[in-house]
LUMTORGU-717613 format. One record per residue (C-alpha): residue number from 1; x, y, z. Coordinates in pm, 1 decimal, always signed. Example, Ala and Ser with C-alpha at 12.3 -4.5 7.8 and 13.67 -1.06 7.14 Angstrom:
REM LUMTORGU-717613
[pt 1, [+1230.0, -450.0, +780.0]] [pt 2, [+1367.0, -106.0, +714.0]] 
//
This chain:
REM LUMTORGU-717613
[pt 1, [-3.4, +12.8, +6.7]] [pt 2, [+116.1, +358.2, -69.0]] [pt 3, [+240.6, +535.4, +200.6]] [pt 4, [+84.5, +900.4, +248.1]] [pt 5, [+290.5, +1185.6, +362.9]] [pt 6, [+218.5, +1300.6, +715.4]] [pt 7, [+19.9, +1634.5, +706.8]] [pt 8, [+164.4, +1882.9, +959.3]] [pt 9, [-89.2, +2057.6, +1154.8]] [pt 10, [-132.3, +2425.0, +1061.1]] [pt 11, [-372.0, +2626.7, +1235.1]] [pt 12, [-642.0, +2780.0, +986.0]] [pt 13, [-549.0, +3113.9, +1152.1]] [pt 14, [-269.4, +3117.7, +921.1]] [pt 15, [-302.4, +2902.1, +615.2]] [pt 16, [-640.1, +2885.5, +448.3]] [pt 17, [-816.6, +3100.0, +194.4]] [pt 18, [-1196.1, +2990.2, +120.3]] [pt 19, [-1489.3, +3093.3, -74.9]] [pt 20, [-1785.1, +3263.3, +71.5]] [pt 21, [-2132.9, +3122.3, +101.3]] [pt 22, [-2277.6, +3343.2, -169.8]] [pt 23, [-2003.5, +3243.8, -442.0]] [pt 24, [-2031.1, +2871.7, -510.4]] [pt 25, [-1894.8, +2893.3, -853.7]] [pt 26, [-1618.0, +3175.2, -787.1]] [pt 27, [-1258.4, +3024.3, -844.4]] [pt 28, [-1083.2, +3354.9, -777.3]] [pt 29, [-953.7, +3234.8, -463.5]] [pt 30, [-657.5, +3480.3, -465.0]] [pt 31, [-902.9, +3761.8, -396.1]] [pt 32, [-1076.1, +3598.9, -97.6]] [pt 33, [-1073.8, +3682.7, +238.1]] [pt 34, [-830.7, +3439.2, +466.4]] [pt 35, [-998.2, +3240.4, +696.3]] [pt 36, [-842.3, +3340.8, +1039.1]] [pt 37, [-771.7, +3706.1, +956.8]] [pt 38, [-1000.6, +3891.8, +1161.4]] [pt 39, [-1170.5, +4190.4, +982.7]] [pt 40, [-1334.1, +4457.9, +1208.4]] [pt 41, [-1718.3, +4394.2, +1230.1]] [pt 42, [-1681.9, +4010.8, +1147.1]] [pt 43, [-1644.8, +3882.7, +1486.0]] [pt 44, [-1663.9, +4102.0, +1830.0]] [pt 45, [-1339.8, +4079.3, +2011.5]] [pt 46, [-1339.6, +3802.9, +2271.9]] [pt 47, [-958.2, +3684.0, +2262.7]] [pt 48, [-1017.4, +3325.6, +2181.6]] [pt 49, [-1037.6, +3322.3, +1816.1]] [pt 50, [-721.9, +3144.5, +1780.1]] [pt 51, [-812.8, +2839.8, +1950.4]] [pt 52, [-1141.1, +2823.1, +1780.8]] [pt 53, [-965.9, +2836.3, +1435.9]] [pt 54, [-746.5, +2567.7, +1557.1]] [pt 55, [-1048.0, +2325.6, +1611.7]] [pt 56, [-1114.7, +2366.9, +1254.7]] [pt 57, [-769.6, +2257.7, +1157.4]] [pt 58, [-803.8, +1962.4, +1392.1]] [pt 59, [-1103.7, +1872.9, +1195.8]] [pt 60, [-892.8, +1816.0, +896.6]] [pt 61, [-610.1, +1651.9, +1038.7]] [pt 62, [-713.0, +1436.6, +1317.8]] [pt 63, [-760.9, +1047.9, +1239.2]] [pt 64, [-1133.2, +926.1, +1181.6]] [pt 65, [-1272.7, +1255.2, +1139.7]] [pt 66, [-1195.8, +1367.4, +762.0]] [pt 67, [-889.8, +1129.5, +674.1]] [pt 68, [-943.7, +777.5, +526.0]] [pt 69, [-1049.1, +612.8, +836.4]] [pt 70, [-1374.9, +805.2, +812.7]] [pt 71, [-1506.5, +606.2, +505.3]] [pt 72, [-1353.0, +267.8, +646.5]] [pt 73, [-1625.3, +324.9, +939.0]] [pt 74, [-1878.0, +478.7, +741.4]] [pt 75, [-1883.5, +370.4, +405.7]] [pt 76, [-1728.1, -7.3, +364.6]] [pt 77, [-1913.8, -148.7, +633.3]] [pt 78, [-2223.2, -92.6, +423.3]] [pt 79, [-2351.6, -260.8, +115.4]] [pt 80, [-2288.0, +39.1, -81.6]] [pt 81, [-1909.8, +23.7, -90.4]] [pt 82, [-1609.8, -221.4, -28.5]] [pt 83, [-1230.6, -179.2, +20.3]] [pt 84, [-1135.4, -163.8, -341.0]] [pt 85, [-787.9, -106.6, -458.6]] [pt 86, [-614.9, -449.3, -533.8]] [pt 87, [-685.8, -775.1, -352.4]] [pt 88, [-346.2, -763.2, -150.6]] [pt 89, [-362.6, -385.4, -71.1]] [pt 90, [-480.1, -338.0, +280.3]] [pt 91, [-611.7, -694.1, +285.5]] [pt 92, [-631.4, -699.2, +668.2]] [pt 93, [-841.2, -365.0, +666.9]] [pt 94, [-1063.2, -501.3, +405.8]] [pt 95, [-1129.5, -848.9, +589.2]] [pt 96, [-1209.8, -632.5, +898.5]] [pt 97, [-1474.6, -373.8, +749.4]] [pt 98, [-1595.0, -582.5, +440.4]] [pt 99, [-1614.5, -921.8, +641.9]] [pt 100, [-1715.9, -767.2, +998.6]] [pt 101, [-1398.6, -926.6, +1147.0]] [pt 102, [-1361.7, -631.8, +1403.0]] [pt 103, [-1016.5, -627.2, +1561.2]] [pt 104, [-959.5, -387.1, +1907.5]] [pt 105, [-598.2, -346.4, +1767.4]] [pt 106, [-703.9, -195.7, +1446.2]] [pt 107, [-815.5, +157.0, +1356.0]] [pt 108, [-739.2, +296.3, +1706.5]] [pt 109, [-689.0, +639.9, +1519.0]] [pt 110, [-1072.8, +688.5, +1494.5]] [pt 111, [-1116.3, +672.3, +1844.4]] [pt 112, [-785.7, +863.9, +1926.4]] [pt 113, [-880.3, +1137.3, +1659.2]] [pt 114, [-1218.2, +1200.2, +1789.6]] [pt 115, [-1113.1, +1231.9, +2174.5]] [pt 116, [-827.1, +1444.1, +2063.3]] [pt 117, [-1051.1, +1690.0, +1911.7]] [pt 118, [-1268.5, +1671.8, +2212.5]] [pt 119, [-985.8, +1750.7, +2468.4]] [pt 120, [-903.2, +2054.1, +2224.8]] [pt 121, [-1276.0, +2180.4, +2253.9]] [pt 122, [-1254.8, +2108.9, +2638.6]] [pt 123, [-970.5, +2351.5, +2646.6]] [pt 124, [-1131.3, +2646.3, +2469.7]] [pt 125, [-1451.8, +2594.7, +2680.2]] [pt 126, [-1256.0, +2603.2, +2995.7]] [pt 127, [-1066.8, +2906.5, +2881.4]] [pt 128, [-1376.9, +3092.7, +2821.7]] [pt 129, [-1519.0, +2971.4, +3138.7]] [pt 130, [-1220.8, +3061.2, +3367.3]] [pt 131, [-1153.1, +3413.2, +3203.1]] [pt 132, [-1503.2, +3518.8, +3335.4]] [pt 133, [-1551.3, +3701.5, +2984.0]] [pt 134, [-1888.7, +3742.5, +2872.2]] [pt 135, [-1879.1, +3934.6, +2564.1]] [pt 136, [-2043.0, +3830.6, +2256.4]] [pt 137, [-1713.9, +3697.9, +2082.0]] [pt 138, [-1583.1, +3479.8, +2382.7]] [pt 139, [-1952.1, +3315.2, +2411.7]] [pt 140, [-1966.7, +3237.5, +2037.4]] [pt 141, [-1607.5, +3087.5, +2041.3]] [pt 142, [-1729.0, +2889.6, +2329.0]] [pt 143, [-2049.5, +2773.9, +2129.2]] [pt 144, [-1817.1, +2661.8, +1836.9]] [pt 145, [-1625.5, +2435.2, +2067.4]] [pt 146, [-1972.7, +2297.0, +2212.1]] [pt 147, [-2085.9, +2239.9, +1852.7]] [pt 148, [-1788.1, +2045.3, +1745.7]] [pt 149, [-1770.2, +1837.7, +2076.6]] [pt 150, [-2125.5, +1751.2, +2008.3]] [pt 151, [-2050.2, +1659.6, +1689.1]] [pt 152, [-1741.3, +1447.1, +1786.4]] [pt 153, [-1934.5, +1272.5, +2073.3]] [pt 154, [-2226.0, +1175.1, +1812.0]] [pt 155, [-1979.6, +1013.9, +1599.9]] [pt 156, [-1821.2, +830.8, +1886.2]] [pt 157, [-2167.1, +717.6, +2000.1]] [pt 158, [-2273.6, +569.3, +1669.0]] [pt 159, [-1951.1, +399.6, +1604.2]] [pt 160, [-1886.2, +265.7, +1989.3]] [pt 161, [-2210.7, +300.8, +2156.6]] [pt 162, [-2121.5, +357.5, +2527.8]] [pt 163, [-1812.9, +598.5, +2563.5]] [pt 164, [-1630.1, +795.9, +2848.2]] [pt 165, [-1785.5, +1137.6, +2879.4]] [pt 166, [-1462.8, +1390.8, +2930.8]] [pt 167, [-1536.9, +1719.1, +2966.2]] [pt 168, [-1225.0, +1850.2, +3160.9]] [pt 169, [-873.9, +1970.3, +3076.3]] [pt 170, [-616.8, +1684.6, +2994.1]] [pt 171, [-305.7, +1801.2, +3207.0]] [pt 172, [-189.8, +1445.7, +3318.0]] [pt 173, [-270.2, +1117.2, +3134.3]] [pt 174, [-493.9, +995.8, +3432.2]] [pt 175, [-713.9, +1308.0, +3340.7]] [pt 176, [-817.9, +1118.6, +3074.2]] [pt 177, [-919.9, +788.9, +3231.5]] [pt 178, [-1308.3, +763.4, +3307.3]] [pt 179, [-1537.1, +460.6, +3240.6]] [pt 180, [-1785.0, +433.5, +2985.1]] [pt 181, [-2128.9, +613.3, +3030.3]] [pt 182, [-2444.7, +452.7, +2887.0]] [pt 183, [-2560.9, +562.7, +2568.1]] [pt 184, [-2835.5, +755.0, +2745.1]] [pt 185, [-2596.6, +978.7, +2921.7]] [pt 186, [-2383.8, +1033.8, +2608.4]] [pt 187, [-2712.3, +1142.6, +2421.7]] [pt 188, [-2777.1, +1398.8, +2724.8]] [pt 189, [-2425.2, +1545.6, +2701.8]] [pt 190, [-2439.6, +1584.8, +2332.9]] [pt 191, [-2771.7, +1728.7, +2338.7]] [pt 192, [-2669.5, +1983.9, +2606.2]] [pt 193, [-2361.9, +2085.7, +2394.9]] [pt 194, [-2564.9, +2107.9, +2085.2]] [pt 195, [-2857.8, +2298.6, +2250.5]] [pt 196, [-2632.8, +2555.1, +2413.9]] [pt 197, [-2434.3, +2602.5, +2070.8]] [pt 198, [-2772.4, +2641.0, +1876.4]] [pt 199, [-2864.9, +2933.7, +2119.9]] [pt 200, [-2529.6, +3095.2, +2077.1]] [pt 201, [-2395.1, +3066.9, +1754.1]] [pt 202, [-2472.3, +3267.6, +1463.4]] [pt 203, [-2719.6, +3167.8, +1182.8]] [pt 204, [-2418.9, +3223.8, +932.5]] [pt 205, [-2068.4, +3335.5, +875.8]] [pt 206, [-2065.0, +3515.4, +551.1]] [pt 207, [-1708.9, +3602.1, +572.7]] [pt 208, [-1584.2, +3275.8, +735.3]] [pt 209, [-1731.9, +2980.8, +550.4]] [pt 210, [-1659.3, +2651.4, +729.7]] [pt 211, [-1747.1, +2772.2, +1082.0]] [pt 212, [-2006.5, +2614.7, +1314.8]] [pt 213, [-2353.8, +2772.8, +1274.2]] [pt 214, [-2680.4, +2727.1, +1474.0]] [pt 215, [-2790.8, +2535.1, +1158.1]] [pt 216, [-2502.1, +2278.8, +1220.4]] [pt 217, [-2601.6, +2240.2, +1572.9]] [pt 218, [-2964.6, +2189.5, +1497.6]] [pt 219, [-2896.0, +1926.3, +1213.3]] [pt 220, [-2683.5, +1706.8, +1447.9]] [pt 221, [-2951.5, +1752.0, +1693.5]] [pt 222, [-3218.9, +1637.2, +1443.6]] [pt 223, [-2981.9, +1319.2, +1353.2]] [pt 224, [-2943.5, +1242.4, +1694.0]] [pt 225, [-3309.3, +1239.6, +1784.6]] [pt 226, [-3384.2, +1037.9, +1453.8]] [pt 227, [-3127.8, +778.6, +1606.2]] [pt 228, [-3330.8, +785.1, +1933.1]] [pt 229, [-3649.6, +746.6, +1769.8]] [pt 230, [-3780.0, +1076.0, +1925.9]] [pt 231, [-3974.6, +1156.9, +1609.1]] [pt 232, [-4129.0, +1477.6, +1756.3]] [pt 233, [-3789.4, +1641.7, +1822.7]] [pt 234, [-3627.7, +1515.0, +1502.7]] [pt 235, [-3893.0, +1684.3, +1313.9]] [pt 236, [-3875.9, +1989.6, +1519.1]] [pt 237, [-3513.8, +2049.5, +1468.5]] [pt 238, [-3510.6, +1973.7, +1125.6]] [pt 239, [-3768.7, +2212.7, +1045.2]] [pt 240, [-3584.8, +2468.9, +1257.0]] [pt 241, [-3307.5, +2457.5, +998.7]] [pt 242, [-3545.4, +2414.6, +707.6]] [pt 243, [-3750.3, +2734.4, +807.4]] [pt 244, [-3426.2, +2927.5, +869.9]] [pt 245, [-3404.3, +3038.5, +536.0]] [pt 246, [-3037.4, +2976.1, +492.7]] [pt 247, [-3003.4, +2678.8, +297.1]] [pt 248, [-3166.6, +2531.2, -51.1]] [pt 249, [-3104.9, +2229.2, -236.9]] [pt 250, [-2831.3, +2329.8, -504.5]] [pt 251, [-2919.6, +2316.7, -853.6]] [pt 252, [-2686.8, +2071.8, -975.5]] [pt 253, [-2656.0, +1711.3, -791.9]] [pt 254, [-2336.7, +1640.9, -978.9]] [pt 255, [-2150.8, +1977.7, -940.2]] [pt 256, [-2245.3, +1966.5, -559.4]] [pt 257, [-1963.1, +1704.5, -526.8]] [pt 258, [-1705.8, +1923.5, -722.0]] [pt 259, [-1510.1, +2214.5, -623.1]] [pt 260, [-1795.6, +2445.4, -744.6]] [pt 261, [-2016.1, +2305.5, -478.7]] [pt 262, [-1784.0, +2398.6, -177.5]] [pt 263, [-1979.9, +2597.8, +61.9]] [pt 264, [-2293.4, +2630.7, -151.7]] [pt 265, [-2625.2, +2692.2, -51.4]] [pt 266, [-2678.5, +2320.2, +45.6]] [pt 267, [-2381.9, +2336.3, +264.0]] [pt 268, [-2469.8, +2303.7, +636.4]] [pt 269, [-2114.7, +2213.1, +771.7]] [pt 270, [-1808.6, +2111.0, +557.0]] [pt 271, [-1423.1, +2076.0, +628.8]] [pt 272, [-1234.3, +2335.8, +441.4]] [pt 273, [-935.9, +2218.5, +225.3]] [pt 274, [-691.7, +2478.6, +58.8]] [pt 275, [-703.5, +2481.8, -310.8]] [pt 276, [-415.9, +2643.7, -469.2]] [pt 277, [-146.2, +2590.9, -708.5]] [pt 278, [+160.2, +2407.6, -537.1]] [pt 279, [+10.0, +2453.3, -209.6]] [pt 280, [-213.3, +2158.3, -68.4]] [pt 281, [-354.7, +2167.6, +271.7]] [pt 282, [-570.0, +1839.0, +242.4]] [pt 283, [-534.2, +1510.1, +381.2]] [pt 284, [-543.7, +1134.6, +242.8]] [pt 285, [-908.6, +1136.7, +221.9]] [pt 286, [-967.6, +1192.1, -149.0]] [pt 287, [-636.0, +1095.8, -280.6]] [pt 288, [-694.1, +735.6, -119.9]] [pt 289, [-1024.0, +701.4, -307.9]] [pt 290, [-868.8, +802.1, -647.8]] [pt 291, [-870.0, +580.7, -956.3]] [pt 292, [-564.8, +341.0, -914.5]] [pt 293, [-410.2, +315.2, -1245.4]] [pt 294, [-88.0, +446.8, -1432.0]] [pt 295, [-10.2, +745.2, -1624.6]] [pt 296, [-286.2, +997.1, -1630.2]] [pt 297, [-494.6, +745.9, -1449.9]] [pt 298, [-271.1, +728.3, -1164.2]] [pt 299, [-486.3, +929.6, -950.4]] [pt 300, [-481.7, +771.0, -598.8]] [pt 301, [-487.4, +455.3, -391.8]] [pt 302, [-817.5, +301.9, -530.4]] [pt 303, [-997.3, +285.5, -188.9]] [pt 304, [-1387.2, +293.1, -110.1]] [pt 305, [-1540.1, +192.7, -432.2]] [pt 306, [-1921.9, +133.6, -504.3]] [pt 307, [-2062.0, -218.8, -502.0]] [pt 308, [-2264.1, -385.8, -754.6]] [pt 309, [-2533.2, -373.9, -510.8]] [pt 310, [-2534.7, +3.9, -492.4]] [pt 311, [-2526.2, +21.9, -884.8]] [pt 312, [-2839.8, -189.5, -890.4]] [pt 313, [-3014.5, +11.4, -645.7]] [pt 314, [-3100.5, +315.6, -860.6]] [pt 315, [-3440.7, +344.3, -1016.8]] [pt 316, [-3409.7, +359.1, -1420.6]] [pt 317, [-3301.6, +693.8, -1566.6]] [pt 318, [-3194.0, +819.1, -1210.9]] [pt 319, [-2929.0, +1097.0, -1283.8]] [pt 320, [-2786.8, +1048.1, -937.9]] [pt 321, [-2629.5, +711.0, -1046.8]] [pt 322, [-2401.2, +864.6, -1283.9]] [pt 323, [-2335.8, +1147.4, -1020.8]] [pt 324, [-2210.8, +893.3, -803.6]] [pt 325, [-2039.4, +611.8, -965.7]] [pt 326, [-1759.2, +633.9, -1228.0]] [pt 327, [-1793.2, +329.5, -1447.8]] [pt 328, [-1498.4, +176.9, -1654.0]] [pt 329, [-1509.4, +212.7, -2022.7]] [pt 330, [-1737.5, +504.8, -1972.2]] [pt 331, [-1710.5, +881.0, -1992.7]] [pt 332, [-1613.2, +1057.8, -1687.2]] [pt 333, [-1830.5, +1365.7, -1754.2]] [pt 334, [-1552.9, +1557.5, -1858.2]] [pt 335, [-1461.5, +1403.8, -2188.2]] [pt 336, [-1235.9, +1143.9, -2083.8]] [pt 337, [-1288.2, +765.0, -2084.9]] [pt 338, [-1238.2, +567.8, -1777.8]] [pt 339, [-985.2, +279.2, -1881.3]] [pt 340, [-1083.1, -80.3, -1869.9]] [pt 341, [-899.9, -369.5, -1686.1]] [pt 342, [-821.2, -147.2, -1371.5]] [pt 343, [-809.0, -277.4, -1012.2]] [pt 344, [-1196.8, -220.6, -996.5]] [pt 345, [-1480.4, -177.7, -1237.0]] [pt 346, [-1640.7, +133.1, -1032.9]] [pt 347, [-1510.7, +417.3, -844.8]] [pt 348, [-1643.1, +690.4, -610.9]] [pt 349, [-1726.9, +1001.3, -854.1]] [pt 350, [-1821.3, +1202.4, -544.1]] [pt 351, [-1423.1, +1174.9, -457.3]] [pt 352, [-1343.9, +1246.5, -815.8]] [pt 353, [-1205.9, +1598.6, -881.8]] [pt 354, [-1237.8, +1791.0, -1197.7]] [pt 355, [-932.7, +1682.5, -1416.4]] [pt 356, [-868.5, +2068.6, -1486.0]] [pt 357, [-863.0, +2179.2, -1136.1]] [pt 358, [-663.5, +1866.1, -1046.4]] [pt 359, [-405.3, +1968.5, -1260.2]] [pt 360, [-350.5, +2277.8, -1075.7]] [pt 361, [-161.5, +2064.1, -803.6]] [pt 362, [+74.8, +1953.6, -1071.3]] [pt 363, [+78.8, +1599.6, -937.5]] [pt 364, [-260.2, +1502.1, -1086.9]] [pt 365, [-389.6, +1332.7, -770.4]] [pt 366, [-714.7, +1353.3, -614.7]] [pt 367, [-721.5, +1633.1, -377.3]] [pt 368, [-866.5, +1975.3, -296.6]] [pt 369, [-1214.2, +1999.1, -249.0]] [pt 370, [-1396.6, +2009.7, +93.8]] [pt 371, [-1533.0, +1733.1, +284.5]] [pt 372, [-1916.0, +1738.8, +320.8]] [pt 373, [-2019.0, +1658.5, +696.6]] [pt 374, [-2389.1, +1746.6, +660.0]] [pt 375, [-2582.4, +1894.6, +392.0]] [pt 376, [-2958.9, +2040.6, +364.2]] [pt 377, [-3088.2, +1721.8, +152.7]] [pt 378, [-3005.2, +1494.0, +479.4]] [pt 379, [-3200.0, +1742.9, +680.4]] [pt 380, [-3510.3, +1734.8, +454.8]] [pt 381, [-3492.9, +1333.3, +453.6]] [pt 382, [-3456.5, +1325.3, +830.1]] [pt 383, [-3765.3, +1546.0, +844.5]] [pt 384, [-3946.5, +1316.2, +605.9]] [pt 385, [-3865.6, +1026.1, +804.1]] [pt 386, [-3985.5, +1169.5, +1114.2]] [pt 387, [-4315.7, +1299.1, +962.8]] [pt 388, [-4384.4, +985.8, +831.8]] [pt 389, [-4336.1, +816.5, +1146.8]] [pt 390, [-4561.1, +1063.7, +1333.4]] [pt 391, [-4846.0, +978.6, +1073.2]] [pt 392, [-4815.7, +1300.2, +869.5]] [pt 393, [-4761.0, +1143.6, +552.8]] [pt 394, [-4859.2, +1431.2, +323.5]] [pt 395, [-4577.0, +1647.0, +463.3]] [pt 396, [-4336.5, +1339.6, +462.8]] [pt 397, [-4405.1, +1293.1, +81.6]] [pt 398, [-4375.8, +1645.9, +17.0]] [pt 399, [-4018.2, +1657.4, +163.0]] [pt 400, [-3911.5, +1346.4, -18.3]] [pt 401, [-4032.9, +1487.9, -349.4]] [pt 402, [-3842.5, +1799.9, -290.5]] [pt 403, [-3505.3, +1583.5, -308.5]] [pt 404, [-3650.2, +1373.3, -603.0]] [pt 405, [-3744.7, +1695.3, -797.9]] [pt 406, [-3395.9, +1824.2, -787.2]] [pt 407, [-3244.4, +1496.1, -856.2]] [pt 408, [-3469.2, +1468.8, -1187.9]] [pt 409, [-3398.0, +1822.9, -1304.4]] [pt 410, [-3559.9, +1901.9, -1644.6]] [pt 411, [-3601.7, +1532.5, -1733.2]] [pt 412, [-3991.2, +1488.9, -1625.8]] [pt 413, [-3969.6, +1106.4, -1747.5]] [pt 414, [-3772.9, +997.8, -1475.4]] [pt 415, [-3820.2, +984.4, -1058.9]] [pt 416, [-4196.2, +1059.5, -1036.8]] [pt 417, [-4310.9, +1200.8, -726.8]] [pt 418, [-4380.2, +937.9, -445.1]] [pt 419, [-4721.5, +920.6, -279.4]] [pt 420, [-4865.3, +946.0, +59.5]] [pt 421, [-4935.5, +593.8, +195.5]] [pt 422, [-4821.9, +269.9, +301.5]] [pt 423, [-4513.5, +229.0, +87.3]] [pt 424, [-4374.4, +553.8, +200.9]] [pt 425, [-4156.0, +425.7, +451.5]] [pt 426, [-3980.8, +210.9, +207.2]] [pt 427, [-3954.9, +509.3, -44.3]] [pt 428, [-3759.8, +700.0, +206.0]] [pt 429, [-3529.1, +435.5, +300.4]] [pt 430, [-3464.8, +414.6, -59.6]] [pt 431, [-3454.3, +791.9, -102.6]] [pt 432, [-3179.2, +809.0, +166.5]] [pt 433, [-2976.2, +555.1, +6.6]] [pt 434, [-2929.5, +687.6, -325.2]] [pt 435, [-2937.9, +1052.1, -238.8]] [pt 436, [-2680.4, +1002.5, +39.6]] [pt 437, [-2460.7, +706.0, -142.3]] [pt 438, [-2107.3, +689.7, -45.3]] [pt 439, [-2158.3, +1000.8, +191.2]] [pt 440, [-2128.4, +793.3, +519.1]] [pt 441, [-2499.8, +741.4, +618.4]] [pt 442, [-2599.6, +401.2, +487.3]] [pt 443, [-2443.2, +175.6, +778.8]] [pt 444, [-2581.5, +366.9, +1051.0]] [pt 445, [-2915.8, +388.2, +880.8]] [pt 446, [-2937.7, +5.9, +847.0]] [pt 447, [-2835.0, -31.5, +1205.7]] [pt 448, [-3110.8, +203.9, +1346.0]] [pt 449, [-3378.3, +48.0, +1110.9]] [pt 450, [-3295.2, -270.4, +1241.0]] [pt 451, [-3229.4, -385.4, +882.5]] [pt 452, [-2845.8, -463.0, +929.1]] [pt 453, [-2872.5, -824.0, +998.3]] [pt 454, [-3101.4, -919.4, +695.0]] [pt 455, [-2918.1, -661.1, +445.9]] [pt 456, [-2557.5, -730.1, +567.4]] [pt 457, [-2581.1, -1084.1, +726.7]] [pt 458, [-2454.5, -1259.8, +429.5]] [pt 459, [-2132.3, -1046.6, +434.2]] [pt 460, [-2071.2, -1166.5, +809.6]] [pt 461, [-2257.4, -890.3, +1018.5]] [pt 462, [-2393.3, -986.8, +1357.0]] [pt 463, [-2587.1, -799.3, +1603.6]] [pt 464, [-2271.4, -710.5, +1807.5]] [pt 465, [-2117.0, -555.2, +1486.2]] [pt 466, [-2314.2, -236.4, +1510.6]] [pt 467, [-2070.1, -123.4, +1739.8]] [pt 468, [-1695.7, -137.0, +1687.1]] [pt 469, [-1465.9, -273.1, +1960.9]] [pt 470, [-1271.8, -10.2, +2171.8]] [pt 471, [-919.6, -0.2, +2101.5]] [pt 472, [-725.1, -217.9, +2319.8]] [pt 473, [-468.4, +63.2, +2356.9]] [pt 474, [-720.1, +288.7, +2528.4]] [pt 475, [-840.5, -5.7, +2750.4]] [pt 476, [-454.9, -75.0, +2871.8]] [pt 477, [-371.2, +286.2, +2916.2]] [pt 478, [-704.7, +317.1, +3133.3]] [pt 479, [-542.6, +48.2, +3339.4]] [pt 480, [-891.6, -173.1, +3297.2]] [pt 481, [-1135.4, +121.8, +3377.6]] [pt 482, [-1251.8, +108.0, +3015.0]] [pt 483, [-1446.8, -206.0, +2954.4]] [pt 484, [-1448.7, -377.7, +2602.8]] [pt 485, [-1808.5, -379.8, +2429.8]] [pt 486, [-1982.0, -696.1, +2442.8]] [pt 487, [-1885.6, -994.7, +2265.4]] [pt 488, [-1534.4, -892.6, +2175.0]] 
//
């Protein structure tokens, strides 16, 4: 397997130039305001901005959050994706995630990366609390840390189930040793963090795209309530976002996953990568998914590829199929034909950068657009599912049909509207699968629906596999205070 260069942590305070929320198609990055350079009027003075900016740098650099471990946990465990690359490349990892042969000695970086981010959030929260400052700038910086901490705990909760709740500074190793808390307590902490964040965060950051907003906090809350089966609260929080007037479905589903779609109207939260000639502040997330070939098609390592099962899941004529999957022997959408006879017949098009844009780097590798954490279409489908479970099938069908209408575009002959009625739950499940394909939702959806044993059982899935084992290194470092998840 190819080794990737270590990405040196550099705070966003110093390095990132980014587009604004109102300029999705603007590539004139040289004229953009640098993220991290304070401009009078953008944020009231609070003194904690540098640490707040550092949290966004950690989102890009910590294991499991936006590096390649993210899709090993979130995609490859589903029926939508598999390891890819060549059979011998990362075969141990492939067996673990494709075959559900989980190991407590592998993928520790997912646990470590999320807790490293949580500890950094704790530092900023403590700094603000201990300072006694109550100005709006300081309170907003604290709210950013609360939102990011809530998000990190949400991801840990769905990967591991019970996890330790650590809210204090880590000054000595013993400060990070705590027993696991029940899922209900973890959920309560996530809700507390995100509710406070939603109350204090701005609704938008026109000058600083990529920062946490009240919409981000409410979106993660809506998803958590969906996981709990709290349909009333899931619908409530989703509709706060929907009715905020800040978001809409972007006009092009395919372009949404290219550099033109970065920070567009559909974005609720995405992690920012710098895109500039000769400079690359990204990580291995996209390069590791690039087509594995030779010459002009040596674009990456070839991991996280669509399955035949996903290819077959789309309705006839659904444009999202060709916007999500690159097929060998077919046009890539930019006038180039994908070679045949490569390591895999299908590749993730949502991780395929525009050839002309890719050439800016000079190496031809797959880099440089942002990692989308949550987008408006997901929130609409959360609202649809919650409304349907509450018996409001008319509202649920309307939400689903908004997503289908964007997908069909001007082609009235495909993706007809779904009707309110007995089949709507199945339609919502189908819509979540194809709309969010290769975006890290499918495995968790199957688990929370109770469908994972049926859908994934033939691949080796057992009920214990809904949660990954806690890393053995973490258990050892805790002196046994941390207990392994059941049946591992």
